[in-house]
N, C-alpha and C positions, 0 to 999 in steps of 0.2 A: 749609691747617689741618692741624695735626700731630695724630697719633694716639698715645695710650699704651696698651701692652699690659700686662696684669696676670696672673699665673699663680695661679690659685685651688688650694687644697687641694695645695700643693706638698709638705707635710710629712705627708700622709695615709699611714699605715702600709699595706703591701701586704696583700691579702686572706689570710686563713688557708689553709693547705693543706687539701684534702679529707680527710675522715675516712678513706677507703680509697681506693686507686688505681683510676683509671679502667680498665676492662675493654675492651681494643681488639679482642680476637679475636672473630670471628663465632661465635655459639653454636648456629646451626642453618643447615644447607645445604638450601635448598628447590629441588626439581627439579619441573618440570610432570608428567614420567612417568619411570620409571626407565630406559627405554631411551634418554632424553635424556642421562642420566649416562654411559652407556657401553654398547656392544653387543658387548664382548669377553668376556662370561661372568663367572662369579663370580671368576676369578682377579684380574681388575682391579677389579671392584666390590668384593670383599673387601679388597683392600688400601686402597681409598678409605674403606671402613668402619673400617677400623683406624686410618687417619690421622685421621679425623674424631674417633673415640672417644680417641685419644692425647690430644687438646687439650680434651677434655671437652665436645665438641659433639654434634650428632645430625643425622640425615638425615630429611627429610621428603619423601615423594613425593606430590604432591597427588592426581593421578587415580587412583593405586593405593590411596590411603588408608592409607599406611604411615608410621610413626614409629618410629625406632629406640630411642626411650625404652622401647618395649615390647619385652621380651626375645623375643617369638615373631616380631617382624618380620623379624629376620636370616634365618630359615629362608624365609620367603615371598620376601624380597629375593633369596636365592640361586636359588630356583626361577625367578622373574621374569628374572633375569639370564641364565640359561641359554636360557630361552625367547627372550630378545631376541637371544641370540647366534645361535641357530638360525635365527631369522627374517631376521637379517641376512645370514646365509650363503645362505639360501634367495633373498633378494631379489637378492644379488649373482650368483648362479647364473642367475637369470631375466634380469636385465640384461644379464649376459654372453653369453647364448644369443641375446638380442634383438640386440645388437651384431653378434656373428657372422653371424647371418642377413642384417642390413641390409648389413654389409661384403660378403658374397659376392654380394649383388644390386646392389652399387655404388650404395647409397643413403646419403645423408649422416645420420650418427648423431646429430648434435647439436653444439651449440657455435656460436661465430662464424665464418663462412666466410673465407678470405683476402681482402684488399683487391681490389676489382675484381671479386668474384663474389658471387652471390645464390644461395639454395636455392630451387629450383622447388617450390612447396608441394605440388604434385600428384605429380610424378615423384620428388621428394625427391633431385634431382640438382642439380649446380652449373651455373649459367648466368651469362653476362655481366652485370654490372651496367651499365646504359646510362648512369649518371652517373660511375661512377670506373673503368670498363674502359680508357678511353683513358689515363687517368692511370697506371694499372697497367702498361699496355704500354709506356709511357714509361719506367717504372722498369726493366723488362725489358732495353729497348734500350739504355738508358744502362749498364746492368750488362754487357751483352753486348759493348758497345764498350770495356769496360775501365776504365769510370769508377770512381773510389773512392766507397764506400759513403756517406762523409761529404759527398762533392760531390753524391750523388743526394738525400740528406736536405736538404741546404742549398738545393738547386734547388727541391724541393717547398715548403719552408717559405717561401723568397721569393716564391713565386707563391700562397701562402696555400692551399695544397692540405692539408687535415687528414687525419691518419691513420685507420685504420679505427675506432679508439676515441675520436676526436674530437680528440686533442692533436696536438703538433708531431712531425714525424719526426726519428728519429736513426739512427745508423749500425746500432744493434741492432735497431730495428724493421724497417728496410730488409733486413738479412741474415734476419731470422726469415721474412719475407715471402718472399724469394728461395729460401730452403731449404725451404719448406713443399711437400711432395708435392702438395697440393690445388691450389696455384698452377699446376702442370702437368697438373692434371685427374686426378691419381692419389689413390686412397683413402689417407688417413694412418692411422698407427698409432703412438701414444706408446710408447716403450720403458719397461719397468719391471723392477724386481728383486723377487723373492719375499723376504719377511721371516721370520725364525723364527717369529713368531707367526701365520703364515699369512696376514698382509695383503701388499699390494703398495705398493712405493715407486716412484712414477712418476717418471722421469727427464726432464730438459729436451730429450731427443733425439726427434725425430719421423722415422720413416722410411716408406717406401711400404709398405702392407699387401700381404701375398701370401696368395693363396688356399691353404689347405692341401692341396686336392686336386690342383691344377694347378700350384702353386708360381709362378703368374703374378701380376703386378701387377694390380690391379683399378681400372678407370676409374670416376670418380665424376662425370664430366659434362664440361663444358667447362673448359678451362684457358686461362689467359692466355698461357702459353708451352707449348711443346712439350717432350716428354720429352728430346729430343735437346738443346734449349737448356738445359734444367735441368742436365743432366749437364755441359754445358760451363761454366755459371755455377758450379756446385760447384767444377770443377776450377780456375777462375780464383780463387775465392774461397780454396781451399786453397793456391794458390801464392803469395797475397798475405798469408798469415797464418802465423803460427807458434805451436806449442803450449807454453804456460806454466801451470804449476800446475792442469792439467785444462782450461784454457781457451784459445781461440785468440785471438790478439791480431793486430792488422794491422802491416804493415810500412809505414815511411814510403817513399815513392816518391822515389827519387834524381833529381837533375836534371842531373847530369853524365853525359857520354858513356859512360864505363867503369865506371859504378856497376853492381856485380853481376858485372862482367867481369874487371876488373883483380884479380890475385892477388899476394900477397907471394911473392917467389921464395926465401925462407928458410923460412917456416912453412906457406904455401899458404893463409893466411887472406884474407879479402877486403880489399881496399883501398877506402877511402872518402874523399871529398873533405873536406880540412880546410884552408881558407884558399885558397892557390893551389896546393896539392899533394894528391896521392893518398898517403895513409899507411896502413901496415898497422894493421888494427883490433886485433889481439892486442897490438902494442906500445903503442897508445895506451890500451888497458885494462889494461896492466901483466900480460899473461899469459904472460910469459917470452920473447917474441921481441925480439931487439935492433933490428928494425925496418928497413923500407924506405920510402922516400919519393921521389917524382918529380913534377916540375912538371906541373900538369894541362894547360897549353897544350902543352908539348912531347910529352908521350906521346900526348895526343888527336890531334895532327896527324900523329905517326908512324903510328898504327894507321889512320887515316882514309886516308892515301896508300897504305898497304898494301892496304887493302880495296878501294879504288877501282881500283887497278891490278891486282890478283889476279883478280878475278871476269871481266873482259873477256877476260883471256888464257888462260882455262880451255879444254882441249881437251874435244870431246864425250864421250871416254872416261874423264875425269877423276872419280874417285870423288867428289870434293867436289861436282860437279855433281848428282849424284844425291842426295846429302844436302841440298843447298840446294832442289832440286825438291821433296823429301819435306817438308821443314819449311815450305815456303811454301804447299804445297797444305793442310797442316794449317791454317794460319792463314786460308787464303782460304775453305775450307769447312769450319769447325771443327765444325759440327753433326753431319756425317757421321762424323768422328773422335770426336767425344764419344759417338755412339751405339756405335761400336766398341769404345771403352774401357770403356763400361758394360757391354757384352756380355762383354768379356774379364774384366772384374771379377766379374761374376756367374758365369761358369764358374769362376774361382778360388774363390768362396765356396761354390758347390754342390760342387766338388771337395773342399774341406775338410770340408764336412759329411759327404759320402760316406766320407772317410777315417776321420773320427771314429765314424761308424756302424759301419763295418768293425772299428775297434779296439774298440768296445763289445762286439761279439759275440766276436772271437777273441782279444783280449787281456784285456779287463775281465770276460768272460764274463756279460754282463748279459742276453743272450737265451738262456733255457733253457727246454726244453719245446716241443712241437710249435707250440703257438699262438704263442708267442714268435718262434720261427724264422719261422713264416709271415708275422708282422708285420714282422720284418726283411727278408724276401725283398720284401715289398710296398714298403717304404720305400726299400730300395736300388734296387729296379726303378724306381720314380718318379725318383729322383735321377738315375739314369743315363739314363733317357729324356729328362729335362730337359737334361743336359749335352749330349747328342746334338743335341737340338733347337736349343740355343744355338750350338753349332758350326756346324750347317747355316745358321743365320741368319747367322752371321759371314761364310760363305762366299758368301752370296747378296747381301751388301752391295756396292754399287758401289764401284769404285775411281776417285776423281775425278782429273782432270789438270789441269795449269796450264800456262801460257805464261810461262816464265822469261826470254824473250828481253830483256826490258827490263833484267835484271840483267846481261846480258852485252854490253850495248852501253855503250861508255864515256860518250858524250854523254848518252844517256838516264839512265843511273846516276847521274852527277854531277848532272844537273838535278834529279832526284828527290830526292837527298841534300840539296842545297842548299835545297829546298823544305820539309824535314822539320824539326821540332823535335827536341830532345835524345832524347825516349822514341821517336820514330819513327826516328831514326838508330840507336838502341841496338837496336831491333828488327830492322833490316836487318843489323847486325852480328851478331845472334844466329842469323842464317840460315847464317852461314859460319864463325863463330868461337865456340869454346866458352869459351875464357878467354885472357888475356893475363898471362903471368907477368912480373913486374918484378923485376929484380936490382938490387942496391945498386951505386950509382955510385962512382967515385974523386973525392975531393976535388980541387976546382980544375979538373976535366976537364969540357969542354962535352958536353952530352948527346947520346949517340950511340944512337939507337933500336935498331940491329942489335946492339949490345953489351949494352944494358940490357933489352931487351924479347925475349920468345920469344912469338910468336903461336901458339896451339894451334888449327889449323883443325879445323872439325868432322868427324867420322868417323862411319859408319853405327852406330847403337846408342848413341851418346853422349847424354848428358842434355841437353845445350845450356846455354844461359845460364841461370842461376837467376834467380828474382824479385829485382828491385832491392832491396838493403837500405836500412838507415838512412843518410840523407844528413846529415852533421855539418859545420857550417861554423863558422869562428871569427868 
């Protein structure tokens, strides 16, 4: 059956325009109470009143019974605004004092604890969450083993493990957890900047809280990881990231043997794999170098043979042997060295604070009068005592030892080498080699490793192999 459609009133004229334009601006701003509008005093409230009056509106405060259509209301509003400002300051002072008291006692001051931990309602300290502590420890173990953050997040999501807020994990949430001082049982403190108007702008950086009297970190209860493990994880994260635009970004982990080790013999830049060759990164990105390239198979084979033959031939007095032992022991017992590095970094920080304090008195003249000088002497004395205590802690730390004989036995070394993947082999190379400088070859001439490569063997005090850079393939 067919249907017919007919349009009615097709020629009806449009409706006439309104006699006056519609007013879309609000005429009244209603607040429940004046301190809900602002607690920064008449300076900010007065500006708001001017802005409201400029568009012909008015302000109504319900609980205060104020309406700016009455001329006398502005005086009352000014008085109430200053009262609200003072109350806000007093409240902030009370809250700040309460937080300082709780921090010094090592009690949780509020907020959601890190994943894997709960707040004991009586002691106000952190304890292990029986439901999530195992997964939290798994996250820590994966990070300590060098796994990428995205790998850890993917592992958790694949097994249906929810994050602390109930959603899926990602690299950012894993990093935030691992960086949290409370994850290691330390009292956290969010860093902030004082603003010109007297307020504080809180940053995204959280650091361990230090007692102002003892300058020591404060325990908040049980942690999923130890303080030493936290320092090790932080060092690993720093090594695998780079700073760009104020934020840290991750390196892609290279899959080739000499990623992070091979260097251009012309400009010194890293060489990365492109297709079947290692190529100068500066040349590939147009940064002025005319470029060096070498076949991956040829240079990998040359460096491998040099490494496997050099180590078993080392004499007991060879300086390279001592460097290898030192680097290996750091990898075998990283927590001890992480604690050592943490103490050394703290000594440097406290030394910088002491130097700034001395400059404040003797250069900038900020301590004048008997009371100020007494204050300076007290502060300087505490810093010097703290530095001496840290140095004593450093001297008391054990010096671990390691058996490097498997590296000096040609058969055992080759067997371990063949069992390793590229990352494991690269770690072994990093024990003895700082970098491999690759020179430009002659056209039509077969690869000669002795001519094309210069292996820079490790020396005491050298930085060693850097974190693997981006792996680019064609």
